[in-house]
C-alpha positions as CSV (number, residue, x, y, z in Angstrom):
1,G,171.1,87.9,39.1
2,F,173.2,86.3,38.2
3,M,172.9,82.5,39.4
4,S,169.1,82.5,38.8
5,Y,170.2,84.1,35.0
6,N,172.4,81.0,34.7
7,G,169.5,78.0,35.9
8,L,172.2,77.5,38.9
9,Y,170.3,76.3,42.8
10,V,172.4,75.5,46.3
11,V,171.6,72.4,47.3
12,E,173.2,72.8,50.2
13,A,175.5,76.0,52.3
14,K,177.0,75.4,55.5
15,E,180.2,77.3,57.0
16,N,182.9,76.1,54.4
17,Y,181.4,74.1,52.3
18,V,178.9,74.6,50.1
19,K,177.2,72.3,47.4
20,I,175.2,74.0,44.1
21,G,173.9,72.8,40.7
22,V,172.3,72.8,37.5
23,D,170.3,70.7,35.4
24,I,171.5,70.4,32.0
25,T,169.1,72.1,28.8
26,E,169.1,72.4,25.2
27,K,170.9,76.2,26.1
28,S,173.5,74.6,28.9
29,L,175.9,72.8,25.5
30,N,177.6,74.3,23.0
31,P,177.9,73.0,19.7
32,F,179.4,69.4,20.1
33,G,176.0,69.2,22.4
34,I,178.5,68.3,25.4
35,V,177.9,71.2,28.4
36,H,179.6,74.4,27.5
37,G,182.9,74.9,29.8
38,G,181.7,78.3,30.8
39,L,178.5,76.6,32.4
40,I,181.0,74.8,34.1
41,Y,183.2,77.4,35.0
42,T,179.9,79.7,35.6
43,L,179.2,76.7,38.1
44,A,182.4,75.9,39.5
45,D,183.8,80.3,40.4
46,S,179.7,80.5,42.0
47,A,179.9,78.0,44.6
48,M,184.1,79.1,46.0
49,G,182.2,82.4,45.4
50,I,179.1,81.5,48.0
51,A,181.2,79.4,50.3
52,L,183.1,82.2,51.0
53,A,180.3,84.1,52.4
54,T,179.5,81.0,54.8
55,T,182.7,81.8,56.3
56,G,180.9,85.3,56.7
57,R,183.8,87.4,54.6
58,S,183.2,88.2,51.1
59,G,186.5,89.3,48.6
60,V,187.0,89.3,45.0
61,T,188.9,86.4,42.2
62,L,192.5,86.8,42.8
63,N,193.4,84.0,40.2
64,S,191.2,80.7,39.4
65,T,191.6,77.5,37.1
66,I,189.7,75.3,35.8
67,D,190.5,71.6,33.9
68,Y,188.4,70.0,31.8
69,L,188.0,66.7,32.6
70,T,184.8,64.5,31.0
71,P,182.5,65.4,28.6
72,G,179.7,67.7,30.8
73,K,176.8,65.7,29.7
74,G,173.1,63.9,31.7
75,K,171.2,65.7,33.2
76,K,172.1,67.5,36.4
77,L,176.0,68.7,37.1
78,F,177.5,69.9,41.0
79,A,180.0,72.0,42.5
80,D,181.3,71.0,45.3
81,T,183.9,72.8,47.5
82,E,186.4,72.3,49.9
83,I,188.2,74.6,51.3
84,V,192.7,74.0,51.0
85,K,194.1,77.8,52.8
86,D,191.4,79.4,55.0
87,G,193.9,82.8,55.6
88,K,193.7,86.0,57.2
89,S,194.2,87.9,53.2
90,I,193.6,84.6,51.0
91,V,191.0,81.8,50.6
92,V,192.0,79.3,48.5
93,F,189.4,76.8,47.0
94,R,189.4,73.5,45.3
95,V,186.2,72.0,43.7
96,N,185.2,69.5,42.4
97,I,182.9,68.7,39.7
98,K,180.5,65.9,39.1
99,D,177.6,64.4,37.0
100,E,174.7,63.0,38.7
101,N,176.3,59.9,38.3
102,D,179.0,61.1,40.4
103,T,181.3,61.3,37.1
104,L,184.5,64.2,37.5
105,V,183.5,66.2,34.7
106,S,185.7,69.1,35.8
107,V,188.6,70.3,39.1
108,A,189.1,73.6,39.5
109,S,190.9,76.1,42.3
110,G,190.4,79.8,42.7
111,T,192.0,82.2,44.9
112,Y,190.3,85.2,46.7
113,Y,191.6,87.9,48.6
114,I,189.4,89.4,51.6
115,I,188.1,92.5,51.2
116,N,186.5,92.6,54.7
117,K,188.9,92.0,57.4
């Protein structure tokens, strides 16, 4: 529901890896005409959650951070995940958010607690 509401879609999903995207529309922009930081974070958080699901586990977010490196502009944004630590109770992800020209817009990380060990 939340992903659909925000226009997010899965580009690729395999075990331990997910790439999701969002098409940028007028509704995606903040008052300065760039992609709203909340949408960029939503893209990162959703990618990490789906990547965790590809491992057959469920978890809840313990911590997450994001750095906004350059304004989000263009027609699309994509989030690529990478597992940094894959433990029994804790999984840590890194996500790169890029535009359709492969420009790095943001980097995020998230720590998840596994609830179905």
